N, CA, C and O atoms as CSV, one atom per row, in Angstrom:
chain,resi,resn,atom,element,x,y,z
A,1,UNK,N,N,12.647,73.082,8.475
A,1,UNK,CA,C,13.213,71.992,9.214
A,1,UNK,C,C,14.619,72.403,9.689
A,1,UNK,O,O,15.159,73.424,9.261
A,2,UNK,N,N,15.184,71.602,10.564
A,2,UNK,CA,C,16.479,71.936,11.140
A,2,UNK,C,C,17.606,71.999,10.113
A,2,UNK,O,O,18.603,72.687,10.334
A,3,UNK,N,N,17.463,71.297,9.004
A,3,UNK,CA,C,18.532,71.274,7.997
A,3,UNK,C,C,18.281,72.246,6.847
A,3,UNK,O,O,19.003,72.239,5.850
A,4,UNK,N,N,17.266,73.072,6.991
A,4,UNK,CA,C,16.962,74.044,5.947
A,4,UNK,C,C,15.938,73.572,4.932
A,4,UNK,O,O,15.442,74.372,4.139
A,5,UNK,N,N,15.611,72.280,4.942
A,5,UNK,CA,C,14.595,71.788,4.015
A,5,UNK,C,C,13.212,72.160,4.537
A,5,UNK,O,O,13.067,72.653,5.655
A,6,UNK,N,N,12.218,71.920,3.726
A,6,UNK,CA,C,10.863,72.252,4.151
A,6,UNK,C,C,9.938,71.084,3.858
A,6,UNK,O,O,10.261,70.189,3.077
A,7,UNK,N,N,8.795,71.115,4.494
A,7,UNK,CA,C,7.771,70.120,4.214
A,7,UNK,C,C,6.432,70.832,4.188
A,7,UNK,O,O,6.253,71.867,4.830
A,8,UNK,N,N,5.505,70.278,3.449
A,8,UNK,CA,C,4.178,70.871,3.337
A,8,UNK,C,C,3.144,69.795,3.602
A,8,UNK,O,O,3.349,68.629,3.265
A,9,UNK,N,N,2.054,70.178,4.195
A,9,UNK,CA,C,0.962,69.247,4.476
A,9,UNK,C,C,-0.219,69.600,3.581
A,9,UNK,O,O,-0.489,70.771,3.317
A,10,UNK,N,N,-0.904,68.584,3.128
A,10,UNK,CA,C,-2.100,68.790,2.311
A,10,UNK,C,C,-3.123,67.732,2.689
A,10,UNK,O,O,-2.770,66.593,2.996
A,11,UNK,N,N,-4.367,68.108,2.664
A,11,UNK,CA,C,-5.438,67.166,2.972
A,11,UNK,C,C,-5.839,66.405,1.714
A,11,UNK,O,O,-5.639,66.875,0.594
A,12,UNK,N,N,-6.406,65.221,1.922
A,12,UNK,CA,C,-6.934,64.460,0.797
A,12,UNK,C,C,-8.174,65.148,0.246
A,12,UNK,O,O,-8.816,65.941,0.935
A,13,UNK,N,N,-8.502,64.838,-0.990
A,13,UNK,CA,C,-9.670,65.424,-1.627
A,13,UNK,C,C,-10.920,65.066,-0.827
A,13,UNK,O,O,-10.955,64.046,-0.138
A,14,UNK,N,N,-11.927,65.899,-0.922
A,14,UNK,CA,C,-13.162,65.683,-0.175
A,14,UNK,C,C,-13.869,64.400,-0.611
A,14,UNK,O,O,-14.535,63.762,0.204
A,15,UNK,N,N,-13.736,64.013,-1.881
A,15,UNK,CA,C,-14.407,62.806,-2.373
A,15,UNK,C,C,-13.559,61.543,-2.214
A,15,UNK,O,O,-13.948,60.483,-2.705
A,16,UNK,N,N,-12.411,61.632,-1.542
A,16,UNK,CA,C,-11.553,60.466,-1.328
A,16,UNK,C,C,-12.275,59.457,-0.438
A,16,UNK,O,O,-12.822,59.826,0.601
A,17,UNK,N,N,-12.281,58.189,-0.839
A,17,UNK,CA,C,-12.961,57.126,-0.090
A,17,UNK,C,C,-11.917,56.245,0.590
A,17,UNK,O,O,-11.270,55.445,-0.087
A,18,UNK,N,N,-11.732,56.363,1.895
A,18,UNK,CA,C,-10.695,55.589,2.594
A,18,UNK,C,C,-10.996,54.094,2.679
A,18,UNK,O,O,-10.148,53.330,3.139
A,19,UNK,N,N,-12.187,53.657,2.245
A,19,UNK,CA,C,-12.499,52.231,2.256
A,19,UNK,C,C,-12.218,51.571,0.904
A,19,UNK,O,O,-12.413,50.364,0.760
A,20,UNK,N,N,-11.768,52.333,-0.076
A,20,UNK,CA,C,-11.457,51.815,-1.408
A,20,UNK,C,C,-9.972,51.446,-1.470
A,20,UNK,O,O,-9.105,52.312,-1.591
A,21,UNK,N,N,-9.705,50.152,-1.386
A,21,UNK,CA,C,-8.324,49.668,-1.326
A,21,UNK,C,C,-7.542,50.003,-2.590
A,21,UNK,O,O,-6.375,50.387,-2.516
A,22,UNK,N,N,-8.179,49.860,-3.743
A,22,UNK,CA,C,-7.509,50.146,-5.014
A,22,UNK,C,C,-7.137,51.621,-5.099
A,22,UNK,O,O,-6.033,51.962,-5.522
A,23,UNK,N,N,-8.046,52.489,-4.701
A,23,UNK,CA,C,-7.779,53.925,-4.708
A,23,UNK,C,C,-6.627,54.251,-3.746
A,23,UNK,O,O,-5.788,55.101,-4.045
A,24,UNK,N,N,-6.591,53.581,-2.601
A,24,UNK,CA,C,-5.523,53.829,-1.627
A,24,UNK,C,C,-4.161,53.439,-2.205
A,24,UNK,O,O,-3.188,54.178,-2.054
A,25,UNK,N,N,-4.090,52.280,-2.868
A,25,UNK,CA,C,-2.833,51.837,-3.466
A,25,UNK,C,C,-2.413,52.777,-4.597
A,25,UNK,O,O,-1.238,53.124,-4.720
A,26,UNK,N,N,-3.376,53.184,-5.414
A,26,UNK,CA,C,-3.067,54.132,-6.494
A,26,UNK,C,C,-2.532,55.438,-5.919
A,26,UNK,O,O,-1.584,56.016,-6.451
A,27,UNK,N,N,-3.137,55.893,-4.845
A,27,UNK,CA,C,-2.689,57.147,-4.212
A,27,UNK,C,C,-1.273,57.000,-3.667
A,27,UNK,O,O,-0.465,57.922,-3.783
A,28,UNK,N,N,-0.968,55.855,-3.078
A,28,UNK,CA,C,0.395,55.598,-2.599
A,28,UNK,C,C,1.396,55.642,-3.750
A,28,UNK,O,O,2.456,56.258,-3.637
A,29,UNK,N,N,1.055,54.988,-4.848
A,29,UNK,CA,C,1.954,54.942,-5.995
A,29,UNK,C,C,2.148,56.326,-6.616
A,29,UNK,O,O,3.261,56.683,-7.002
A,30,UNK,N,N,1.070,57.103,-6.712
A,30,UNK,CA,C,1.174,58.460,-7.255
A,30,UNK,C,C,2.059,59.327,-6.362
A,30,UNK,O,O,2.906,60.074,-6.851
A,31,UNK,N,N,1.858,59.223,-5.072
A,31,UNK,CA,C,2.657,60.013,-4.135
A,31,UNK,C,C,4.122,59.626,-4.211
A,31,UNK,O,O,5.001,60.488,-4.191
A,32,UNK,N,N,4.382,58.340,-4.296
A,32,UNK,CA,C,5.756,57.850,-4.398
A,32,UNK,C,C,6.421,58.374,-5.675
A,32,UNK,O,O,7.577,58.795,-5.655
A,33,UNK,N,N,5.684,58.344,-6.769
A,33,UNK,CA,C,6.229,58.818,-8.049
A,33,UNK,C,C,6.583,60.307,-8.004
A,33,UNK,O,O,7.526,60.746,-8.662
A,34,UNK,N,N,5.821,61.079,-7.225
A,34,UNK,CA,C,6.092,62.518,-7.097
A,34,UNK,C,C,7.114,62.820,-6.007
A,34,UNK,O,O,7.536,63.966,-5.846
A,35,UNK,N,N,7.510,61.794,-5.261
A,35,UNK,CA,C,8.459,62.009,-4.172
A,35,UNK,C,C,7.808,62.512,-2.891
A,35,UNK,O,O,8.489,62.991,-1.985
A,36,UNK,N,N,6.483,62.401,-2.824
A,36,UNK,CA,C,5.753,62.809,-1.623
A,36,UNK,C,C,5.644,61.641,-0.654
A,36,UNK,O,O,5.755,60.479,-1.045
A,37,UNK,N,N,5.428,61.963,0.598
A,37,UNK,CA,C,5.256,60.944,1.634
A,37,UNK,C,C,3.873,61.113,2.242
A,37,UNK,O,O,3.541,62.176,2.767
A,38,UNK,N,N,3.064,60.051,2.168
A,38,UNK,CA,C,1.735,60.096,2.774
A,38,UNK,C,C,1.855,59.736,4.253
A,38,UNK,O,O,2.603,58.831,4.623
A,39,UNK,N,N,1.123,60.443,5.078
A,39,UNK,CA,C,1.053,60.120,6.496
A,39,UNK,C,C,-0.406,60.061,6.905
A,39,UNK,O,O,-1.270,60.607,6.219
A,40,UNK,N,N,-0.677,59.411,8.000
A,40,UNK,CA,C,-2.045,59.323,8.494
A,40,UNK,C,C,-2.742,58.089,7.965
A,40,UNK,O,O,-2.109,57.185,7.420
A,41,UNK,N,N,-4.036,58.063,8.129
A,41,UNK,CA,C,-4.855,56.921,7.703
A,41,UNK,C,C,-5.400,57.217,6.319
A,41,UNK,O,O,-6.154,58.172,6.134
A,42,UNK,N,N,-5.021,56.401,5.347
A,42,UNK,CA,C,-5.544,56.593,3.998
A,42,UNK,C,C,-6.253,55.349,3.497
A,42,UNK,O,O,-6.774,55.344,2.382
A,43,UNK,N,N,-6.282,54.274,4.315
A,43,UNK,CA,C,-7.070,53.083,3.984
A,43,UNK,C,C,-7.631,52.487,5.261
A,43,UNK,O,O,-6.919,52.333,6.254
A,44,UNK,N,N,-8.903,52.158,5.228
A,44,UNK,CA,C,-9.579,51.529,6.354
A,44,UNK,C,C,-10.318,50.305,5.840
A,44,UNK,O,O,-11.119,50.397,4.910
A,45,UNK,N,N,-10.044,49.158,6.451
A,45,UNK,CA,C,-10.781,47.938,6.132
A,45,UNK,C,C,-11.900,47.820,7.162
A,45,UNK,O,O,-11.674,47.365,8.283
A,46,UNK,N,N,-13.100,48.230,6.778
A,46,UNK,CA,C,-14.233,48.261,7.703
A,46,UNK,C,C,-14.678,46.865,8.138
A,46,UNK,O,O,-15.381,46.726,9.140
A,47,UNK,N,N,-14.276,45.830,7.396
A,47,UNK,CA,C,-14.682,44.463,7.741
A,47,UNK,C,C,-13.727,43.810,8.739
A,47,UNK,O,O,-14.068,42.793,9.344
A,48,UNK,N,N,-12.556,44.374,8.912
A,48,UNK,CA,C,-11.573,43.817,9.842
A,48,UNK,C,C,-11.939,44.208,11.273
A,48,UNK,O,O,-12.497,45.281,11.502
A,49,UNK,N,N,-11.623,43.333,12.239
A,49,UNK,CA,C,-11.897,43.700,13.631
A,49,UNK,C,C,-11.038,44.888,14.038
A,49,UNK,O,O,-9.904,45.031,13.581
A,50,UNK,N,N,-11.587,45.742,14.904
A,50,UNK,CA,C,-10.791,46.899,15.308
A,50,UNK,C,C,-9.773,46.498,16.374
A,50,UNK,O,O,-9.904,45.460,17.022
A,51,UNK,N,N,-8.774,47.331,16.537
A,51,UNK,CA,C,-7.642,47.046,17.411
A,51,UNK,C,C,-8.074,46.856,18.865
A,51,UNK,O,O,-7.559,45.976,19.555
A,52,UNK,N,N,-9.008,47.667,19.327
A,52,UNK,CA,C,-9.473,47.583,20.715
A,52,UNK,C,C,-10.163,46.246,20.952
A,52,UNK,O,O,-9.949,45.620,21.990
A,53,UNK,N,N,-10.985,45.800,20.011
A,53,UNK,CA,C,-11.648,44.504,20.153
A,53,UNK,C,C,-10.644,43.354,20.124
A,53,UNK,O,O,-10.785,42.387,20.872
A,54,UNK,N,N,-9.630,43.457,19.262
A,54,UNK,CA,C,-8.613,42.404,19.178
A,54,UNK,C,C,-7.848,42.271,20.491
A,54,UNK,O,O,-7.476,41.163,20.879
A,55,UNK,N,N,-7.612,43.378,21.173
A,55,UNK,CA,C,-6.879,43.360,22.443
A,55,UNK,C,C,-7.775,43.046,23.632
A,55,UNK,O,O,-7.289,42.873,24.749
A,56,UNK,N,N,-9.087,42.973,23.395
A,56,UNK,CA,C,-10.039,42.689,24.465
A,56,UNK,C,C,-9.900,43.699,25.606
A,56,UNK,O,O,-9.847,43.326,26.778
A,57,UNK,N,N,-9.841,44.977,25.245
A,57,UNK,CA,C,-9.679,46.059,26.214
A,57,UNK,C,C,-11.018,46.347,26.883
A,57,UNK,O,O,-12.061,46.360,26.228
A,58,UNK,N,N,-10.979,46.572,28.167
A,58,UNK,CA,C,-12.187,46.888,28.921
A,58,UNK,C,C,-12.608,48.333,28.702
A,58,UNK,O,O,-11.773,49.190,28.414
A,59,UNK,N,N,-13.899,48.602,28.838
A,59,UNK,CA,C,-14.400,49.972,28.737
A,59,UNK,C,C,-14.107,50.766,30.010
A,59,UNK,O,O,-14.112,51.997,30.003
A,60,UNK,N,N,-13.855,50.047,31.091
A,60,UNK,CA,C,-13.588,50.702,32.374
A,60,UNK,C,C,-12.146,51.216,32.401
A,60,UNK,O,O,-11.234,50.501,31.987
A,61,UNK,N,N,-11.926,52.449,32.882
A,61,UNK,CA,C,-10.564,52.981,32.957
A,61,UNK,C,C,-9.670,52.069,33.807
A,61,UNK,O,O,-10.067,51.633,34.888
A,62,UNK,N,N,-8.465,51.787,33.311
A,62,UNK,CA,C,-7.561,50.878,34.011
A,62,UNK,C,C,-7.249,51.344,35.427
A,62,UNK,O,O,-7.050,50.521,36.321
A,63,UNK,N,N,-7.206,52.641,35.636
A,63,UNK,CA,C,-6.881,53.185,36.958
A,63,UNK,C,C,-7.946,52.846,37.991
A,63,UNK,O,O,-7.677,52.891,39.192
A,64,UNK,N,N,-9.149,52.508,37.543
A,64,UNK,CA,C,-10.225,52.194,38.482
A,64,UNK,C,C,-10.362,50.697,38.752
A,64,UNK,O,O,-11.144,50.290,39.612
A,65,UNK,N,N,-9.602,49.872,38.017
A,65,UNK,CA,C,-9.684,48.425,38.208
A,65,UNK,C,C,-8.917,48.011,39.462
A,65,UNK,O,O,-7.881,48.596,39.777
A,66,UNK,N,N,-9.420,47.008,40.176
A,66,UNK,CA,C,-8.704,46.548,41.364
A,66,UNK,C,C,-7.410,45.830,40.981
A,66,UNK,O,O,-7.287,45.312,39.871
A,67,UNK,N,N,-6.461,45.803,41.893
A,67,UNK,CA,C,-5.168,45.161,41.649
A,67,UNK,C,C,-5.324,43.683,41.312
A,67,UNK,O,O,-4.508,43.131,40.573
A,68,UNK,N,N,-6.346,43.042,41.835
A,68,UNK,CA,C,-6.569,41.620,41.562
A,68,UNK,C,C,-6.836,41.360,40.079
A,68,UNK,O,O,-6.625,40.250,39.592
A,69,UNK,N,N,-7.296,42.379,39.371
A,69,UNK,CA,C,-7.576,42.250,37.942
A,69,UNK,C,C,-6.364,42.649,37.103
A,69,UNK,O,O,-6.102,42.042,36.065
A,70,UNK,N,N,-5.631,43.656,37.544
A,70,UNK,CA,C,-4.533,44.192,36.738
A,70,UNK,C,C,-3.181,43.551,37.018
A,70,UNK,O,O,-2.255,43.698,36.221
A,71,UNK,N,N,-3.052,42.847,38.131
A,71,UNK,CA,C,-1.769,42.253,38.494
A,71,UNK,C,C,-1.877,40.725,38.454
A,71,UNK,O,O,-2.616,40.137,39.243
A,72,UNK,N,N,-1.146,40.082,37.540
A,72,UNK,CA,C,-1.235,38.620,37.441
A,72,UNK,C,C,-0.604,37.950,38.661
A,72,UNK,O,O,0.298,38.502,39.292
A,73,UNK,N,N,-1.088,36.768,38.977
A,73,UNK,CA,C,-0.555,36.001,40.101
A,73,UNK,C,C,0.810,35.405,39.780
A,73,UNK,O,O,1.271,35.457,38.639
A,74,UNK,N,N,1.447,34.840,40.796
A,74,UNK,CA,C,2.787,34.240,40.638
A,74,UNK,C,C,2.805,33.146,39.583
A,74,UNK,O,O,3.749,33.033,38.802
A,75,UNK,N,N,1.741,32.335,39.571
A,75,UNK,CA,C,1.693,31.220,38.615
A,75,UNK,C,C,1.706,31.724,37.172
A,75,UNK,O,O,2.396,31.166,36.319
A,76,UNK,N,N,0.945,32.771,36.908
A,76,UNK,CA,C,0.875,33.330,35.561
A,76,UNK,C,C,2.223,33.917,35.165
A,76,UNK,O,O,2.694,33.701,34.049
A,77,UNK,N,N,2.841,34.657,36.075
A,77,UNK,CA,C,4.164,35.243,35.781
A,77,UNK,C,C,5.214,34.154,35.565
A,77,UNK,O,O,6.065,34.278,34.685
A,78,UNK,N,N,5.156,33.086,36.367
A,78,UNK,CA,C,6.112,31.988,36.211
A,78,UNK,C,C,5.929,31.320,34.841
A,78,UNK,O,O,6.905,30.978,34.174
A,79,UNK,N,N,4.688,31.141,34.438
A,79,UNK,CA,C,4.423,30.528,33.129
A,79,UNK,C,C,4.979,31.421,31.999
A,79,UNK,O,O,5.570,30.922,31.041
A,80,UNK,N,N,4.785,32.724,32.120
A,80,UNK,CA,C,5.310,33.660,31.112
A,80,UNK,C,C,6.831,33.561,31.035
A,80,UNK,O,O,7.406,33.531,29.947
A,81,UNK,N,N,7.465,33.510,32.183
A,81,UNK,CA,C,8.927,33.434,32.225
A,81,UNK,C,C,9.410,32.112,31.620
A,81,UNK,O,O,10.420,32.087,30.916
A,82,UNK,N,N,8.702,31.026,31.888
A,82,UNK,CA,C,9.059,29.728,31.316
A,82,UNK,C,C,8.975,29.744,29.797
A,82,UNK,O,O,9.800,29.136,29.116
A,83,UNK,N,N,7.974,30.444,29.268
A,83,UNK,CA,C,7.796,30.518,27.813
A,83,UNK,C,C,8.915,31.318,27.153
A,83,UNK,O,O,9.204,31.115,25.974
A,84,UNK,N,N,9.545,32.222,27.895
A,84,UNK,CA,C,10.620,33.041,27.338
A,84,UNK,C,C,11.966,32.327,27.360
A,84,UNK,O,O,12.911,32.767,26.707
A,85,UNK,N,N,12.057,31.264,28.082
A,85,UNK,CA,C,13.347,30.538,28.183
A,85,UNK,C,C,13.572,29.627,27.027
A,85,UNK,O,O,14.600,28.953,26.963
C-alpha cells in the first residue's frame, strides 16, 4: 500500500453457506476479533426481493428506450420539486 502497510485477500472456505445468517454473523465476529476486514458478499437472504425487482428496472437497455419513457413531463417534475420544498 502507499503507506508501506500490506493487505492480503483470501477466499471463503468451499463449504461456506452464504444463506446461513448465523454463520455469516459468526464469521464477521471472528474476523473482527482477528482484526481482519471482510469484503464482498458473505450473506444472501434468498427470500428477500432482489434489488432489480425492487427498482422495477426494465429488461430493455435504457439507451434503446424512447425519450417519452425516460424523460418525465413538466407536471411530474413540478410535483417532485414541490415535494422537496
